[in-house]
KEPA-8877 format. One record per atom (N, C-alpha, C): z, x, y; residue in one letter. Coordinates in steps of 0.02 Angstrom, whole numbers, plus 32768, in hexadecimal, padded with zeros to 4 digits. Each point is the difference from the previous one (the first is absolute). Layout:
# KEPA-8877
ZXYA ...
END
This chain:
# KEPA-8877
8B31AFCD5526M 7FD68019802DM 80097FD98040M 800480228041K 80097FDE8039K 7FBA7FF1801CK 7FFC7FBE8022T 7FC97FEC8020T 80087FF0804BT 7FCD8006802CI 80067FF18044I 7FDD7FBE800BI 80247FD98021S 7FE47FB98013S 7FC580088030S 7FD47FCD7FFFS 7FC77FFE8033S 801680028044S 803E7FE4800CI 80188002804CI 801A80458010I 802080277FCEG 80108043800BG 7FC4802C8009G 7FCA7FF27FDDV 7FC4802B8009V 7FE17FF38044V 80027FC18018L 7FE87FED8044L 802380268030L 803F7FFA7FFCL 803280218033L 7FF580528002L 7FF5801B7FCAL 7FED80457FFFL 7FC380138021L 7FCE7FD67FF7C 7FC48008801AC 7FFD7FF9804EC 80247FCE8013V 800A7FF68049V 802380398024V 803880147FE1T 8020803D8017T 7FD7803D8005T 7FD8800C7FCEF 7FD2803F7FFAF 7FCC7FF7803BF 7FDF7FC78008L 7FD17FF68039L 801E800D8045L 803B7FE48006L 802780078041L 800A80468011L 800C80257FD0S 8014804A8006S 7FC28022800ES 7FC67FF27FE5L 7FC0801E8011L 7FEC7FF68047L 800D7FB8801CC 7FF07FF48040C 802680288034C 803F800A7FF0A 802E801F8025A 7FE7804B8006A 7FEA80217FCDC 7FED80478004C 7FBE80028025C 7FD67FD27FF2S 7FB080078022S 800B7FF78047S 80347FD5801AS 7FFF7FEC8047S 802680388029S 801A80317FD9K 802A80388026K 7FD08028802AK 801280028040G 7FD78026802FG 7FC47FDF801FG 7FF97FC47FE7Q 7FC27FDC8020Q 80107FD5803AQ 7FD37FE58023H 80087FDD803BH 801C7FB47FEEH 802F7FE8802AP 80147FBE7FEEP 7FC47FC88009P 7FFC7FD57FD2I 7FD17FCF8008I 80157FBE802AI 80417FF97FF9D 80187FC08021D 80068011804DD 7FE07FE1802BE 8003800F804BE 80427FF2801EE 80297FD07FDCN 803B7FEF801BN 803C80357FE6N 7FED802B7FDCE 803180347FE6E 800C8027803CE 804980108011P 8011802D8037P 7FDE80427FFBP 7FF7801B803AP 7FE580488007P 802F802F7FDAP 7FD980397FDCK 8022802C7FDDK 7FF18046801FK 802980307FF6E 7FF380408012E 7FF7802F7FC1E 7FCA80268003Y 7FF4802F7FCFY 7FF680448011Y 801D802F7FE0S 800780438013S 7FBA80248001S 7FD67FE47FDAN 7FBC80187FF3N 7FCB7FE18027N 80107FD4802CE 7FD07FD98026E 7FD78030802FE 7FBE7FF08003V 7FCF8022802DV 7FDE7FD5802CV 7FEC800C8038Q 7FDB7FDA802FQ 7FB4800D7FFCQ 7FDC7FCB7FF1V 7FB580087FFCV 7FDD7FE1803BV 7FD080238018V 7FD07FE88037V 7FB980007FE6V 7FDA7FC8800AL 7FBF7FFB7FEDL 7FCD800C8035L 7FD2802E7FFBL 7FCE800B8037L 7FBC7FE67FE6L 7FE47FCA8022L 7FCD7FE17FE8L 7FC47FFA8039L 7FC67FF87FF1G 7FCD7FF38031G 7FBB801F7FF3G 7FDF800F803CQ 7FBD80207FF4Q 80048047801AQ 7FCA801B801FS 80008044800CS 803680248029S 80157FE08035N 8038801D8029N 80477FFF7FDAN 7FFF7FDB7FC8A 803A80057FD4A 7FF680347FCCA 7FC47FFE7FEAE 7FEA80357FCFE 8006804A801BE 7FE48007803AG 8003803F801EG 7FBE80277FFCG 7FD67FF8803AH 7FC280228009H 800480368036H 804080138019T 800A802E8032T 7FFF80497FE7T 7FDE802E8020N 7FFE80417FE6N 803F802A8009N 801B801D7FD4S 80418024800DS 7FF1803F8028S 7FC7801A7FFCS 7FF580428027S 80067FF9804BS 7FFA7FC68017Y 80047FF6804EY 804A80078013Y 802E7FF97FD6L 804680018011L 801780418024L 7FE280307FEDV 80198047801BV 7FF57FFB804FV 7FC87FDF8016K 7FF37FFB804AK 802F7FCC8023K 80027FCB7FD8T 80257FBE8020T 804880017FF7T 8021801F7FD4V 804480017FF9V 802280427FFCV 7FD080377FFCG 801D80457FF9G 800380197FB9G 800180447FFFE 800080247FBAE 80417FEE7FD9E 803680048022E 80407FF37FE0E 80077FBE7FE1E 7FF07FCC8027K 80037FB87FEAK 7FCF7FF77FC9K 7FC180148008A 7FCB7FFB7FC7A 801780207FC5A 802080397FFFA 8019801F7FC4A 80397FD77FDEA 80277FE3802FE 80367FD17FDFE 7FDF7FC97FDAE 7FCC7FDE8022Y 7FD77FC87FDDY 7FE480167FBFY 7FE0803B8000A 7FE3801B7FC7A 803480127FC6A 803980138013K 803180107FCAK 80187FBF7FE3K 800B7FD1802EG 80177FBC7FE7G 804C7FF2800BG 80107FCA7FDEY 80457FEE8002Y 801E7FEA7FBEY 802980297FE9D 80177FF87FB8D 802E7FC47FF8D 801D7FE58034N 802D7FC97FFAN 7FE27FBC8009N 7FBB7FFA800BV 7FDA7FC27FFCV 7FC0800D7FD3V 80057FD77FCFN 7FC780097FCCN 7FCC7FC68001N 7FC880107FF0I 7FC87FCC7FFEI 7FD880037FC1I 7FE97FC17FF1S 7FD17FFA7FC9S 7FC47FDC8026S 7FC180207FFFY 7FC97FE58023Y 7FC37FFD7FDDY 7FD57FCD800BA 7FBA7FF87FE7A 7FD17FF08036A 7FD1802B8018C 7FD87FF58034C 7FBE7FF07FEAC 7FE07FCA8017T 7FC37FE67FE4T 7FFE7FFE7FB7T 80377FE27FE6V 80107FF77FB9V 800D80477FDBV 7FC8802F7FFES 800E80387FDDS 7FE0803D8022S 7FEF7FF98044A 7FE0803B801FA 80308038800CA 803E7FF0800EN 803480308009N 803C7FE07FEEN 8028800F7FCCT 803B7FE97FE7T 803780327FF0T 803E7FE57FF3S 803180247FE8S 80067FFE7FB2S 7FCE7FE37FE4D 7FFF7FFB7FB5D 80387FD97FE6D 80147FCE8027G 803E7FD37FECG 803C80208000G 800C803B8021K 803C80208008K 80187FF68049K 8044800D8006F 801880028044F 800C804B8011F 7FE6800F8039V 7FFF8044801AV 801D80018049V 8013803B801AP 801880028045P 7FBE7FF0802FP 80157FDF8032V 7FCC7FEC8037V 7FEB803C8020V 7FC38009800BK 7FE1803B8028K 7FBA7FF5800FK 7FDD802C8025L 7FBC7FFD8013L 7FD77FFC7FC0L 7FC67FE28003G 7FD37FFD7FC9G 80047FC67FCEG 80287FCE8017Q 80097FC37FDAQ 7FD27FC9801BQ 7FCB80098022G 7FD47FD4801BG 7FC67FEF7FD7G 7FC37FF68015T 7FCA7FEA7FDCT 7FE2803E7FDDT 8013803D8018A 7FF080437FDCA 803D802A800EA 8000803F7FDET 803880268008T 7FFF80268042T 7FCB7FF88028S 7FFC801E8045S 80177FCD8036S 80117FC27FE9K 80117FC8802DK 80467FE57FF5K 801A7FDC8030F 80477FE27FF8F 80007FB98023F 80347FE57FEEG 80087FB98023G 80477FFB801EG 80197FBE8011P 803F7FF38020P 804080197FD4P 7FF280137FC2E 803D80117FD5E 801F803E8021E 7FDE802F801BV 801B80448013V 80327FEE803FV 7FEF7FD7802BG 80267FF1803AG 803D7FD87FEEG 7FF57FCA7FCEI 80397FD97FE3I 803380377FE2I 7FE7802B7FD8A 802D802C7FDDA 802880338032A 7FD880138031E 8022802F8031E 803F7FDC801DE 7FF57FBE8019K 803A7FE08021K 803B7FF27FCAK 7FE57FE57FC3I 80397FEC7FD2I 8021803E7FE6I 7FDF80397FF6S 802380387FE4S 802F801D8029S 80087FF38042A 802B8015802BA 80467FDF8000A 7FFE7FC27FDBL 803A7FD47FFCL 802C80127FCFL 803B7FEC8005D 8038800B7FC5D 80057FB87FDCD 7FCC7FF87FD3L 80037FC27FDCL 802580017FBFL 80297FCD7FF5A 80237FFE7FC5A 7FD27FF17FC6A 7FCA7FDC800BK 7FD27FF07FC7K 7FBA801A8010K 7FE380277FD0R 7FC68024800DR 7FC57FD18008R 7FCD80158023V 7FC37FD7800EV 7FBE80187FD9V 7FE27FCC7FE3Y 7FC680167FDFY 7FC67FD38018Y 7FC9801E800BV 7FC17FE0801DV 7FCB7FF27FC9V 7FE47FC97FFFI 7FC97FF07FD1I 7FC57FEA802BI 7FCC802A7FFCK 7FC87FF5802BK 7FC17FEC7FD8K 7FE47FCA8012Y 7FBF7FE77FDEY 7FD27FEB8038Y 7FC5801E800CA 7FDA7FF48038A 7FB4800A7FF3A 7FD57FE38023Y 7FB780097FF3Y 7FE17FEC8044Y 7FD680308018G 7FDC7FFF803DG 7FC67FC97FFCG 7FF57FE78038G 7FC57FCF800AG 80107FBF7FDFG 803A7FE77FF7T 800E7FC67FD8T 80217FCA8027T 7FF07FBF7FECT 80187FCD802BT 80327FD47FDCT 802D7FDA8029L 80297FCC7FE9L 7FDC7FC97FE9L 7FC47FF18023T 7FD87FC47FF2T 7FEB80067FB0T 7FEE803E7FE7T 7FEC80077FBCT 802680297FD1T 800380438008Q 8023802A7FD4Q 804F7FFE7FFCQ 801E7FEE803AW 80457FFC8002W 801A7FB37FFCW 7FCE7FD67FF5R 800B7FB48002R 803B7FEC7FC9R 802E7FDD8013S 803C7FF07FD7S 7FF17FBC7FDES 80287FF07FC2P 7FF57FCA7FDCP 80047FBD802CP 802E8000802ES 80027FBE8029S 7FBF7FF0802BS 7FD680318006S 7FC77FF98027S 7FC47FF47FD3S 800C7FFC7FBCK 7FCF7FF97FCAK 7FD1803B7FFEK 7FE580047FC0N 7FCE80367FF9N 801D804C800DN 803D80047FDCT 8028803C8008T 7FD680437FFET 800580288030G 7FDE80408006G 801780357FD2G 7FD0802E7FEEG 800C80377FCAG 8035802D801DG 800080118043L 802F80308011L 804A7FE08008L 80057FBF800AY 80437FDF7FFFY 801780097FB7Y 7FD77FEE7FD0T 801B80097FB8T 800D80457FEDT 7FD4802E8016G 800880497FEFG 8046801C801DG 800D7FE68040A 803D801C8027A 80387FE87FD4A 80057FC07FEFV 80357FE17FDFV 801380257FBDV 7FC7800D7FDFQ 800580257FC3Q 801C80468004Q 7FDE80218033Y 8019804A800AY 804A7FFF801BY 80147FD8802BV 804280008018V 80347FF57FC8V 7FEC7FCC7FD9N 80307FF27FC6N 800580357FCCN 7FCB80267FF1E 800680397FD7E 802780368021E 7FFF80118040Q 80288030801CQ 804B7FEC8002Q 800B7FBB800EL 80467FEB8000L 801D7FFF7FB7L 7FD87FFB7FCAK 8018800B7FBEK 8014804A7FF4K 7FD7802B801AK 800E804B7FF5K 8044800A8020K 800C7FEE8037L 8041800F8026L 80367FDE7FCFL 7FF27FC47FE1E 803C7FEA7FD8E 8003802B7FBAE 7FC7801B7FF1E 8008802E7FC3E 80298044800EE 8006800D803DQ 802780398013Q 804A7FEA800DQ 800B7FC27FECD 80487FE38007D 80107FF6804BD 7FC77FF0802BL 800D7FEE8042L 7FFA7FB58008L 80207FE58036Y 7FFD7FBC800FY 7FDE7FF48041Y 7FB87FF17FFCP 7FD67FFB803BP 800A7FBE8022P 800580088043V 80007FBD8026V 7FCB80098034V 7FD77FD07FFFV 7FBE7FFF8032V 801C7FE98042V 800B8029802EK 80167FF38041K 7FCD7FE2802BK 7FC6801E8003A 7FD07FE38032A 7FBA801D7FEBA 7FCC7FDE8020I 7FBE800B7FEFI 7FDD801A8048I 7FE3803A8001C 7FDC8010803DC 7FB87FF07FF6C 7FE07FE28036W 7FC07FE27FF4W 7FD7801A803EW 7FCC80277FE7M 7FCF801B8039M 7FB97FE87FEAM 7FED7FC8801CQ 7FC47FDF7FE8Q 7FE87FD28035Q 7FB87FE97FFFG 7FF07FCB8029G 7FBE80188020G 7FEE80438005E 7FCD80198021E 7FB97FE17FECE 7FFE7FFD7FBES 7FBE7FEA7FDCS 7FF87FB38006S 803A7FDF800DD 7FFB7FB78007D 7FE97FEF8045D 801280308035S 7FF37FED8048S 7FB58004800ES 7FDB802D7FDBD 7FB88002800FD 7FD87FD47FD0D 80217FCF7FDBG 7FDC7FD97FD1G 7FF67FBA8028G 7FFC7FCB7FCDT 7FF17FBC8015T 803C7FD07FF8T 8036801B7FDDS 803B7FD67FEFS 803E801A8029S 7FFA801D8037Y 803880208024Y 80317FC08016Y 7FE77FC7800DN 80297FCC8015N 802A7FE17FCBN 7FF580157FBCS 80257FEB7FC7S 803980317FF0S 80038036802BY 802C803A7FECY 804A7FEA7FFFY 80157FD98035E 80427FE77FFEE 80157FDC7FBFE 7FD87FD07FEDE 800F7FD57FBDE 7FFF80357FC5E 7FD0802A8000L 7FFB802E7FC3L 803E802E7FFEL 80118018803BE 803880307FFCE 80457FDB7FF3E 80057FC08018R 803D7FD87FF3R 80057FFA7FB4R 7FC97FF47FE1N 7FFE7FF67FB9N 800E803E7FDBN 7FE68038801AF 800780457FDEF 804980138005F 80207FF8803BV 804380137FFFV 80357FD47FD2V 7FEC7FBE8005K 80277FD37FCEK 7FF980177FB4K 7FC0800F7FF0D 7FF1800E7FBCD 801C80457FEAD 7FF28030802DI 8014804A7FEDI 804E7FFC7FF9I 80277FE28028R 80487FFA7FFBR 800D7FE07FBBR 7FDE7FD27FF1K 80107FD67FBEK 7FF880317FCAK 7FCB80288001E 7FEB80307FC9E 803A802F7FF0E 802880148031F 802D80337FFAF 804C7FDE800CF 80077FC37FFDA 803E7FDF800CA 803780167FD2A 7FEC801C7FC1F 802F80167FD0F 801E803D8018F 7FDF80268031Y 801E803D801DY 80197FFE8045Y 80037FBD801BK 80127FF6804CK 8044801A8007K 801B80038040P 80478005800FP 80237FC47FEDP 803D800A7FEAT 80247FC37FEFT 80147FCE8036T 80048023803FD 80167FD2803BD 7FD07FFD8038D 7FC0800C7FEBS 7FD17FF6803AS 7FBB80057FDDS 7FCC7FEE802EE 7FB87FFF7FEAE 7FE080418003E 7FCC800B7FD7I 7FDD80418005I 7FDF80008047I 800B80378024G 7FE080038041G 7FB7800E8000G 7FDF7FF08034F 7FB580098005F 7FF68023804BF 7FEA803E7FFBV 7FF480228041V 7FB48001800BV 7FE97FE3802ED 7FB77FF08009D 7FE880278040D 7FD480357FF0A 7FE880248039A 7FBD7FDC8018A 7FFE7FF98044G 7FC37FEC8022G 7FCC802E7FF9G 7FC07FEE8003I 7FC480277FFFI 7FED801D8040I 7FDD802F8000S 7FE5801B8046S 7FD07FD78025S 7FF58014803DD 7FCD7FDC8029D 7FC080248002D 7FEF80287FC6C 7FC4801A7FF6C 7FC57FD38009C 7FC480148019V 7FC87FD1800FV 7FE77FE17FBEV 800C80247FC8A 7FE27FE57FC6A 80277FC57FEAA 80407FF9800FW 80267FC97FE9W 7FFC7FC7803BW 7FC37FE17FFCT 7FF07FCC8031T 80337FD08011T 80247FE57FD0H 80317FCF8010H 804980137FF3H 800A8043800FY 804180187FF2Y 803D7FD8801FY 7FF17FE1803DQ 80377FD9801EQ 80127FC07FD7Q 7FD67FE27FE3V 80037FC77FD0V 803280127FC6V 7FEA80377FE1V 802A80197FC3V 80488013801DV 800680298034N 804280138019N 80287FBF8019N 7FE07FCF8018D 80247FC68018D 80187FD87FC6D 7FD87FFF7FCAA 80187FE27FC0A 804080237FE7A 7FFE803B7FFFK 803680347FEAK 80407FEC8028K 7FF980018044K 80337FF0802FK 801F7FBB7FEDK 7FD37FCF7FFES 801B7FB97FF1S 80307FFA7FC0S 7FE380257FCDL 80287FFE7FBEL 80428024800DL 800180348023A 803F8022800AA 80377FD78028A 7FE27FD6802DQ 80297FD78029Q 80297FC67FDFQ 7FDA7FEE7FBFS 801B7FC87FDDS 802380157FC0S 800A80467FF7D 801D80177FC3D 802F803A8017D 803F7FFC7FF7E 8030802D8019E 7FFE80457FD8E 7FE47FFD7FBFA 7FF4803A7FDBA 7FBD801F8008A 7FDB7FE98030H 7FBA801A800AH 800080208045H 7FEE80428001V 7FFF80258040V 7FB980198011V 7FEE7FF4803AY 7FBF8016801BY 8005803D802AY 7FD480307FEDL 7FFA80448024L 7FC17FFF8030L 80097FFE803DD 7FD180028034D 7FE280468004D 7FCC80117FD8T 7FE680468005T 7FD6800B8043T 7FE87FD1801FI 7FD7800B803BI 8037800C8037I 80337FDD8009A 803280118031A 801F80407FF8A 8005801C7FBFA 8015803A7FEDA 7FD2803D800FA 7FBE7FEB8015N 7FCC8029801AN 7FEF80337FC1N 7FFE7FE87FC9L 7FE780257FC7L 7FB1800A8009L 7FEC803B7FF7R 7FBD80128011R 7FD3800C7FC3R 7FBF7FF88009Y 7FD080077FCFY 7FBC801E8013Y 7FFF801B803EN 7FBF8017801FN 80048046800CN 8029802B7FE0A 7FFC80508014A 7FED802A7FC4A 80007FEA7FC7E 7FF6802A7FC4E 7FCB7FDC7FD1E 7FD0802A7FEBP 7FEE804D8017P 7FE88002803FP 800880378020L 7FEB8006804BL 7FB67FF57FFFL 7FE77FDC8033G 7FB97FF98005G 7FE17FCA7FD8G 801B7FE97FCBA 7FE97FCC7FD8A 803E7FDA7FDCA 80277FDF8023P 803E7FEB7FECP 7FF37FC47FCDP 803280017FCDD 80007FCC7FD1D 802B7FC5801FD 7FDE7FCF8022I 80247FD18020I 80227FCE7FD0I 7FEC80017FC6Y 801D7FCA7FD3Y 804780117FECY 8015803C8008H 803C801A7FDFH 802C8022803DH 80437FFC7FF4Y 802980208036Y 7FFA804D7FFCY 800B8020803FD 800080478006D 8040801B7FE4D 7FFF803D7FF2S 8037801C7FDAS 80477FF18017S 800B80128042S 80427FEF8018S 800F7FBB8008S 7FCE7FD58007S 800F7FB17FFCS 80117FE77FBCS 7FE080217FCFM 80107FED7FBCM 804E800E7FEFM 8016803E801BI 8041800F7FFBI 802D7FC58024I 7FE87FF38038E 80287FD18026E 80017FBC7FE0E 7FC97FE97FE2L 7FF87FC67FDAL 803D80007FC5L 800280317FDFG 803A800D7FD1G 803E7FF58019G 800E80218043H 80427FFC8023H 800C7FB68011H 7FCE7FDD8014M 800B7FB98013M 80167FD47FC4M 7FDC800F7FC6F 80167FDB7FBDF 804680187FF5F 800F803D7FFEA 804080147FF1A 803A7FE48030A 7FF67FFE8040D 802B7FDD802DD 80097FBB7FEFD 7FD07FDA7FF5A 800D7FBE7FEBA 80267FF87FC0A 7FEF802C7FD1L 80267FFA7FBDL 804C8013800EL 800A80318025I 80478016800CI 80267FCB802DI 7FE47FE4802CQ 80247FCB802EQ 80097FC27FDBQ 7FD07FF07FD5N 800A7FBC7FDEN 80097FF57FBFN 7FE980397FCFF 80017FEE7FBCF 802580377FCFF 7FFD80378019L 802280357FD5L 80497FFD8002L 802480107FCDE 804780078001E 80168049800DE 80248007803BL 801480418011L 804080147FE6L 8013803E8002A 804180117FE1A 803C7FE58028A 
END
């Protein structure tokens, strides 16, 4: 009767384990940062949309007929099949139920409202991209970077920061389950209003610096192989309710000046409006319908010019 030596058994076990590792790593992102960039035929580009109410979308879709015309409003309502989104507004007030669906109106805080995703999709859908774009939106109105979005490096991590990381990771895994290779190209951040009317506005720059560093670290596994995850940072409006809006916007500008992968969007210089809708009793906290579309366009332009891979 033949016997196998202990060394032979050990070699067989090692060979078997190595084969398992090779199989399990197939199609996964490289962990070694020194590994040269790879090209994958199933790679998709992912954009995160995070923040408070103007990221979430509190703008009424019904106003678009007057502000952009019936034809364009109908286009927005129909949506864009080549740009998909998974969204969670106010955690569960209005969601896509963890699915990726075409971007269209009704994906804001309620099915009657919309956010920047529509303008983003309008611009991106017109491009001939070799790699499809997916948007993951997680936003909650009336929240602060001081508390709810506070990141680990600032201590006392906020619940929305934790929730966003969990939600985004779940959606990235769903893309992988579809045999796609998601790469997080950039984060669009529309937040700061609630910090500007509080008592800690002078801490915004430090808090956001930590937030950007931490959120990039959270998704480092999905970062581009040859660049950093971009951060597109929209300034807040000069609404009278945002008492110290200039302090918050100056903090955003300062961070963008010291980080080449950080882009600041000057929404005030772009003349985004918040004082016309509804007529007679405007909701000054949120952008008017045409300006919300323009905010999406501004995000899209920054993404296209700096972070997305074109055909």
